[in-house]
C-alpha positions as CSV (number, residue, x, y, z in Angstrom):
1,X,1.4,-0.8,-14.7
2,X,2.7,2.0,-12.5
3,X,1.3,2.8,-9.1
4,X,0.2,6.3,-8.0
5,X,2.1,7.6,-5.1
6,X,-1.1,8.3,-3.2
7,X,-2.8,4.9,-3.2
8,X,-6.3,6.4,-3.0
9,X,-5.8,7.9,-6.5
10,X,-8.0,5.9,-8.8
11,X,-7.3,7.3,-12.3
12,X,-9.3,5.1,-14.6
13,X,-8.2,3.2,-17.7
14,X,-6.2,6.0,-19.3
15,X,-3.0,6.5,-17.3
16,X,0.2,8.5,-17.8
17,X,3.2,7.2,-19.8
18,X,6.3,7.0,-17.7
19,X,9.1,9.4,-18.3
20,X,12.3,7.3,-18.1
21,X,14.5,9.8,-19.9
22,X,14.3,13.6,-19.5
23,X,15.2,13.9,-23.2
24,X,11.6,12.8,-23.9
25,X,10.3,15.9,-22.1
26,X,12.8,18.1,-23.8
27,X,11.8,16.8,-27.2
28,X,8.0,17.3,-26.5
29,X,8.7,20.9,-25.4
30,X,10.8,21.6,-28.5
31,X,8.0,20.2,-30.8
32,X,5.2,22.1,-29.0
33,X,3.8,25.2,-30.6
34,X,3.0,26.9,-27.2
35,X,4.4,25.1,-24.2
36,X,3.6,26.4,-20.7
37,X,5.3,25.7,-17.4
38,X,2.9,25.9,-14.4
39,X,4.8,26.3,-11.2
40,X,3.6,26.1,-7.6
41,X,4.9,27.1,-4.3
42,X,6.8,23.9,-3.5
43,X,9.7,24.9,-5.7
44,X,10.6,27.7,-3.4
45,X,13.7,26.9,-1.4
46,X,14.6,23.7,-3.3
47,X,18.3,23.7,-4.2
48,X,20.0,21.5,-6.8
49,X,23.8,21.6,-6.7
50,X,23.8,24.9,-4.9
51,X,21.4,26.6,-7.3
52,X,17.8,27.2,-6.4
53,X,15.1,25.7,-8.6
54,X,13.5,29.1,-8.7
55,X,16.8,30.5,-10.3
56,X,16.8,27.7,-12.9
57,X,13.2,28.5,-13.8
58,X,13.9,32.2,-14.0
59,X,16.8,31.4,-16.5
60,X,14.3,29.4,-18.6
61,X,11.9,32.4,-18.5
62,X,14.7,34.7,-19.8
63,X,15.2,32.3,-22.7
64,X,11.5,32.6,-23.6
65,X,9.7,29.9,-21.8
66,X,6.0,30.8,-20.9
67,X,5.5,30.5,-17.2
68,X,2.5,30.9,-14.9
69,X,3.4,31.1,-11.2
70,X,0.7,30.3,-8.6
71,X,0.3,31.3,-5.0
72,X,3.1,33.4,-3.6
73,X,5.6,32.0,-6.0
74,X,5.2,35.1,-8.2
75,X,7.1,37.1,-5.6
76,X,10.3,35.2,-6.6
77,X,9.9,36.2,-10.2
78,X,8.9,39.8,-9.6
79,X,12.2,40.4,-8.0
80,X,14.2,39.2,-11.0
81,X,12.0,40.7,-13.6
82,X,11.3,38.3,-16.5
83,X,8.4,39.8,-18.3
84,X,6.9,36.5,-19.6
85,X,5.9,35.2,-16.2
86,X,2.3,35.6,-15.3
87,X,0.4,35.0,-12.0
88,X,-2.9,33.1,-11.6
89,X,-4.6,31.2,-8.9
90,X,-4.3,27.4,-9.2
91,X,-8.1,26.8,-9.6
92,X,-8.4,29.6,-12.2
93,X,-5.5,28.3,-14.3
94,X,-7.2,24.9,-14.4
95,X,-10.4,26.5,-15.5
96,X,-8.7,28.6,-18.2
97,X,-6.7,25.7,-19.6
98,X,-10.0,23.8,-20.0
99,X,-11.6,26.7,-21.9
100,X,-11.1,26.2,-25.6
101,X,-11.5,29.9,-26.3
102,X,-8.8,31.1,-23.9
103,X,-5.8,32.6,-25.7
104,X,-3.3,32.2,-22.9
105,X,-2.1,34.4,-20.1
106,X,-0.3,36.7,-22.6
107,X,-3.1,36.6,-25.2
108,X,-0.7,35.1,-27.8
109,X,-2.5,31.8,-28.4
110,X,-3.6,28.5,-26.9
111,X,-1.1,26.3,-25.1
112,X,-0.7,22.8,-26.4
113,X,1.7,21.3,-23.7
114,X,1.5,22.1,-20.0
115,X,4.3,21.1,-17.6
116,X,3.5,21.0,-13.9
117,X,6.2,21.6,-11.2
118,X,5.9,22.5,-7.5
119,X,2.1,21.9,-7.1
120,X,1.0,19.8,-4.1
121,X,0.4,16.2,-5.2
122,X,-3.2,15.9,-4.2
123,X,-4.1,19.2,-5.9
124,X,-2.1,18.5,-9.1
125,X,-3.9,15.1,-9.3
126,X,-7.3,16.9,-9.4
127,X,-6.1,19.5,-11.9
128,X,-4.8,16.8,-14.2
129,X,-8.0,14.8,-13.9
130,X,-10.0,17.9,-14.9
131,X,-7.8,18.6,-17.9
132,X,-7.8,14.9,-18.9
133,X,-11.5,15.0,-19.2
134,X,-12.3,18.6,-20.2
135,X,-9.2,19.6,-22.3
136,X,-8.1,16.4,-24.2
137,X,-6.3,18.6,-26.7
138,X,-3.7,19.5,-24.1
139,X,-0.7,17.3,-23.4
140,X,0.1,17.4,-19.7
141,X,3.5,16.5,-18.2
142,X,4.0,16.2,-14.4
143,X,7.6,17.0,-13.4
144,X,7.1,15.9,-9.8
145,X,9.1,12.9,-8.5
146,X,5.9,11.0,-7.8
147,X,3.8,9.3,-10.4
148,X,0.7,11.3,-11.5
149,X,-1.5,8.8,-13.4
150,X,-3.9,11.6,-14.6
151,X,-1.1,13.3,-16.6
152,X,-0.3,12.3,-20.2
153,X,3.4,11.9,-19.1
154,X,4.8,11.6,-15.6
155,X,8.0,10.4,-13.9
156,X,7.5,7.1,-12.1
157,X,8.0,7.2,-8.4
158,X,11.8,8.0,-8.4
159,X,14.5,8.8,-5.8
160,X,15.2,12.4,-5.1
161,X,18.7,12.5,-6.5
162,X,17.5,11.0,-9.8
163,X,14.7,13.6,-9.9
164,X,17.1,16.4,-9.3
165,X,19.3,15.3,-12.2
166,X,16.3,15.1,-14.5
167,X,14.9,18.5,-13.5
168,X,18.3,20.2,-13.9
169,X,18.5,18.9,-17.5
170,X,14.9,19.8,-18.3
171,X,15.2,23.3,-16.8
172,X,18.4,24.0,-18.8
173,X,16.6,23.2,-22.0
174,X,13.3,25.0,-21.5
175,X,12.8,28.1,-23.6
176,X,15.1,27.1,-26.4
177,X,18.3,28.9,-27.1
178,X,19.2,32.1,-25.3
C-alpha cells in the first residue's frame, strides 16, 4: 500500500492506483472521449531540459488538448494564444466538475478524464476527495510527483528527475497528433 506524501492525509479504503509507466496515462487520455488538463500556478517557471513546462502544455493545447488554467497561470497562455485554454478558479472548477449537468468550459460536453498538474498538494488532495465522492463518473489522474491517494491514478512518491522524464513524455502525447 502506498503512503501519501502528507502523512495527515487519510483517504479511506479506496485509494489511487500507482502510475509506474507514463504510457498508462497516455493510453487513458487517448481512450477518453473528453479529457481535461487542469493546471495550477506551480508549473510556472519549471524547466525540463531547457524548456518550460508551460511551453510544453501550450504545445499540447495547440494539438487540441482541453485545458483549464487556474490562478494567474492563464497569463502564460494568453500571451501565446491557444484558444482552447479556459480560466476558472480552483474551487469553481471542482464545483463544476462535480455537477452532472455541466457541459465543460467550452460547452462541448462533459469531461470523463481529468489530469491535475501544478496544483498545491494540500488543495489538490481536497479537490480529489470531493470528486471521488461527488463525481464518481470522472477518472482523475494526478501528475504531481507525490502520491495523491484520493485520485484514481497517481504517481507514487518519485524522485524529481524521474518525474521530469514522465511529464515530458506525457506532455508530448497530450492532444493527439498535430
